[in-house]
N, C-alpha and C positions, 0 to 999 in steps of 0.2 A: 610874973604874970602869965608868960608863954609857958613856963615849967607847969605850972598849975594846970593850964588848960591842957597840956599834953598828959599830964597825970590823971586828969578827969576823963580824957579820950580812952586812955589805956584801961581805965577801971570799967568802963563801958565798951569793950571791944565788939561783943556780939551786936550791940546796937548801932556802932558805927558800920559794921559790916552790912548789916540788913538796910541800913540808909544808903549805902553805896549801892547795893544791888537794886534798891527800889530806885534811885536816880536813873540808873542803867535801864531799867524796865521802863520807866516814864519817856526815857530818850528813843528807845526802839519804837514804842507805842506812838510817839510824836512824828517819828521817821515813817512809821509804817502807815499811818492814818491821816495826816494833815500835811506832809511835805509834798510839794508838787515836784514829780519825776520825769516831767516831760522834756526838761533840760538836762537829762543826764547824758553823760558823754560816753560812757561804757555800759554794758550789760550789768556789770557787777554793782555798779551805783544805783540799779533798780531794785536790787534787793532789799527788803526792809531790815533796816537796822546794821547796814553794811558799815558805815564810817564808824558806828560806836565798836562794832566787832574788831575792824581794822585798827582802832585806836587802841583798844585793850589789848590785842595781840602784839602790835608794836611795843607797847609798854612793857610786856611780859618779855619780849625778846631783849629789849635795851638792858633790863635788869640782869637777864641771864648772861649776856655777852660781857656786861660790865663786870660781874663776878667773877666770870671765866678769865677775863683780862686781867683782873687783880691778882688771882690765884697763879696766873702764868709769869708773873715777875714784879708787878707793882709792890705788892705786900711781900716784905722781907722779916726775917727775924729781928727781934727787937735787939739783939746784940750784935748787929751786922757791923756797926763801926767800931765795936770794942775789939775785935781781933786785930 
């Protein structure tokens, strides 16, 4: 069942990407228009969409560092133990 769902999403990748961007835009609009910023602790928190942007950049950095870490030593050749 999960495999069918993943295949369904893969077949409609452009739609999934558009939906994700739509949700991101809605979150930024909610943050900019409806959220009370009077209790913000720093100046950065008063910027519209700060936490959405912060989370997006943090996610990208985690992926990049995980791939880099994998290439530096965790991933080895398939015949590593055959020698």
